[in-house]
N, C-alpha and C positions, 0 to 999 in steps of 0.2 A: 504494500500500500504506500503510495507516495504521500509525502507530507501534505500536499495540497488537498488530498481527499480526506484527511483526518479531521474530525471535529474534536473540540476540546475535551469533552468528557467521555468520548469513545476510546481514547488512547489508554493503554495499560501502562504500567510502570516501565515495562520493556520497550514499548513504543516510545515513551517519553525519553528513555535513554538514547534511542536512535535519533530522536529530534535534537538531543543535546550532545551528540557526539562531538568530541573535542573539548567539551567543557569539563571542569573538575567533577568528580563523581558525586560529590555532595550536592551538586546542583539539582539532581533528580529528586532527592528528598525535599530539598528546599522549594522547588516548584510544585511538587505534588502536595506538600503540606499547605502551600499558599492557595492552590486551587480548591482544595477540599476542606482543610481545617479552618482556613480563614475566609473561604468563599471569595477570594480576591481575583481580580482580573490580572493578566500579565503586567499591565501598565502600573498596577498598584504594588507590585513586588519590587519595592525600591532597593532591596538588598542586591538585586541583579543589575548588571550593567545595562545602561539605557538601550544599547544596540540589541542586546539579547531580549529585553522586554519587547521591543518592536518586532523582532523576528518571531517570538513565540505568539504574539498577537496575530501575526500574519499566517503562521504555519498551523495554528490551532484555532480556527474560527469557531464561533458558537454555532450550534445546530438549529436553534430556535430563533426565528425572526418574528417579532411581535407585529400582529396585524391590528388587534384591538384589545383594549383593556376596559373592563367595566367594574364598577364598585356598587356595593349595596350594603344595607344594614349599617348606615352611618360610616362607611369606610372599613367596616370590620370583615367584609367579604370582598375578595378581589378575584375576578375571572379574567384569564388571558386566552386569547385566540392566537395560536402560533402557526406560522408556515414553516414547514421543514424544507430541506434542500431540494426535494423533488416537487415542491408545491403542495404536497399533502398537508392537511390541517389537523391540528389537535387542540384540546383545551385543558387548562389546569386551573384549579380553584384553591385559593388560600383563605382560611377562615380563622379569625382571631376570636378566642373566648377568654373569659376572665382568667382561667387557670392554664390555658395552653394555646398554642397556635398550630394548626393542622393544615397540611397541604394534601389535596386530593389529586393524584397524578394519573395520567393515562398510560396504558401499557401497549395499546394498539391504536392505529388510526382506523376508526370505525370498529365494528364488531360483527362477527359471523354467527353469534349465538341466536339471533332472530327473536328475541323477546319483544313482543309487539308493543308493550307499554313503555319501553325505553327508547328515547330519542336516538341514541347511538345505534341501537339495534335496528331501528327503522331505516337508518341511513345506509346500512350494509358495511362491508369490510373493504378497507383499502390495503393496508399492509401492517406487518409487525413493526414495532418500534425497536430501535437498537438500545443497547445498554446506555450509551451516552445520551440518547434522546430522553430516556426515562430519568437518568440521574440529573441531567441539566434542569429539568423541571423543578427538582428538589433544591438544587443549588440556587436557582434564580428566585424561588419562593423564599428561601432562607435569607437571601440578600434583602428582599422586600420586607420580610419580617423585621430584620435588623434595622432597616431604614425607618420602620414604624415604631421603633423602640421596643421590639419584642424579640423573642428567641423561638425559632422553629423547633417544636418539640415532638411532633407526630407526623407520620406519613401514612396515608391510606391509599392503597391501590384500588380505588373505587371510581376512577374517571372513565374515560373511553376505553372500551375493550375488555377482554377476559384475560386477566393476568396469567392464569394457569394454562392458557392456550398459547402463550408466548413464554413458556417456562424458563428456558435457558437465559434469555435476556432479563426477564423479571428477577430471577434469583441472583444473577450476577449484579444487577442494580441494587438489590437488597444488601448483598455483601459489601458493596462499595459505600452505600449510605450508612451502613452500620460501622464498618471498619475504618472508613476514611473521613466521611463527614462527621461520624461520631454519635449517631443516634442509637439509643438502646433498642435491641430487638423487641422488647416489650412495648415499644412505641411505634412499631411497624405492623401494619395490618394488611393482609392479602385477602381480597374478596373473590369469590367464585360463585358461578351459578350452579356448580356441581360437576366440575371436570374431575371425575374420580381418579384417573391415573395421576393427575397433578396433586391431588390431596394425599394420595398414598406416597408419592415421591417426596412431598413436603414433610411428611412424618419422619423421613430418614435424614433430614438436614439437621445440622448442628444448632443453628440459631432458632430460639424458641419464639418465632414471630406469632402474632395473633392471626387466627383464621376466622373469616366471616363468610357464612354460606347464605347466598341469596335464595331463600327457600320459597316464600310467597304462597305455597300451597302444601298441605300435608297429606293429600291423597293423590295417587298417580293420575287419575283421570283429569283432574283440574290442572295439575302441574304439567301434564303433557301439553295442555293448551297454552299455559302461561310461559313455560320454560321448555322450549322444544328439545333441549338436550336430555330432558328427563326420559324421553323415549329410548335413549341409548343407555342411560344410567338411571334406572328407576330408583324410587325412594329407598327400597331395601338395600340396594347396592350403595347408594349414597350414605345412608346411615351407618352401614358397616365401615365405610372409609372414614367417616367422622369419628366413629368409636376407636378405630385404629390410631387416628391422629391424637385423640385424647389420651389413649393408653401410652403412646410414645412420648408425649409432651407433658402430660399431667396438668394441662392448662385448659380452662374453660373456653369453648368456642361460642360464637354468636350466630344466631339466625337473623337474617334481615327479612322483614315482612312488609311489603308495600300494600297497604290496605286499600282495596278497590271496592267501591260501594256495591253491596249486594252480591259480590263475587267470592271474596275470601275473608269477609268480616263477620260471618254468621257464628252463632254459638257452636254449631257443628264444627266449623273450622277451628275454633279455639280448642275444643275438646281433642280434636285430632292432633293439633300442634302440641298440646300438653303431653299427649302420649308419645309423640316423636321426641320431644325434648327430654322427657324423663326416662326414655329407653336408653339413653347414653350413659357411659360411666360417670360423667359429670353432667348434670342438666344444663342444656344450652341457655345462654342469656338471649332474650328476644328483643331486638330493636324494631319497634313499630314505626313505620314511615307512611303517613297519609300519602297516597299516590299523587305525585306532582303532575301538573298538566303538561302534555306534549301535543303538538299539532296533529300528529299521525295516529292518535288513539282517542276514541270518542268517549270511553267510559271514565267516569269521574272518581276521584278519591273519596274515601269514607268521610262523612261529616265528623266534626270534633267529638260530638257526644258518642257516636258509635265507636270511635277510636278509644275513648276512655273506657267504655263498657267492655270492649274487647281486651284491653289491658287488664281490667279488673278481673275478668274471667280467668286470664292466664295466672294472675297472682293468686287467686283463690285456689287454683289447681297446683300451686307450688312451684310455678315458673317465674323467675325474675324477668320482668318485662319493663321496658322504658319506652316512652314516646320520644323519638328523635326530634330535636328542635330543627325546624326547617330553615335553611339559610339560602339567600340568593335566588329565591323563586322568581323575583321580578326581572332578573337578568339571565334567566335560564341556566343558573349555576347549581341548582339543587339536584338531589339524587334522581337519576334517570333523565335529566334534561340536557346533558351535554350534547352538543351538536344540534340542538333543536333549532336555534334561531337562524343559522346561516346555511342550513342544508335541507331541512325538512319542510315540505309543503303540507298544509292541512289535508287530512284524508280520513275517511272512516276506518275504524279498526277492521283488519282482515280476519280477526279471530272471533269465532262464535263462542261466547262465554255463557256458562250456566248461571243465570241470575235468579235471585230469590232467596228468601230466608227460610 
């Protein structure tokens, strides 16, 4: 690979050594720590000679070109639309809370999972992201958090794409975020709609990251409609993989549940979810998310009262459940909305759902 084709966060330490050939050996660690530990640009690495800083800036360009930036929640939520080198577009969301700052990163451009209620799924799949394209989202969000007087503390792989369908790049990014940027594995969360081979592989990894499973239905018939990959990996197979992950890691996992009015917010759905959660070695924590609007899906999210009643049913059944605070809905930055505004045209849902309580 020629220096001109490398992007800044795609290079490995060995690649960087090639770029710095002829320089003292300590320069590799010096530059690496500057890029990752300090989230600095080459121009800011003032311990380096000025000529070298300029050469690094030219030889190691950034992969993400900002197209648009939107803010919401009084500036506490920031969404970026980026263009990649081939013109492909992705989005990243930074969210500040009282106790933490979290970045939601994309692992793919688009998504092939085909979940009809998700704007990214409605748009289809473009390509996998590279390690550097994933890591750079974290680095640039970390810079923004610092500019806002905050410290980036959490990374969630819940943006565009299915992380476990891009496993190698996703895991290499996790290792770099943990080992080089310095975030704790317990503050890194991988989300999946149920890619069972990826869950099983994740159970063998050394880092104890958090696992979030986008469940959304607790019976196969409904989940087949909402989450098409369930036809390949039905709930019995998925629950077995989740149990294996828990046994390997000894850490609670979470189920994500987007509440859709009259579809998966009934008492029956709550009872089935309780059974699924309590069947695991450690009961899963359930994050309830009222379905966020997207142009390509005509069914509405559950009203607030129904959301609360569903939560209460879960708690009565011994399942720890919380209602996720929705952030950035007005700028299409909330769960399931990424890629909504600039790619999707309004259309009726193509999925026939069983409606009724």
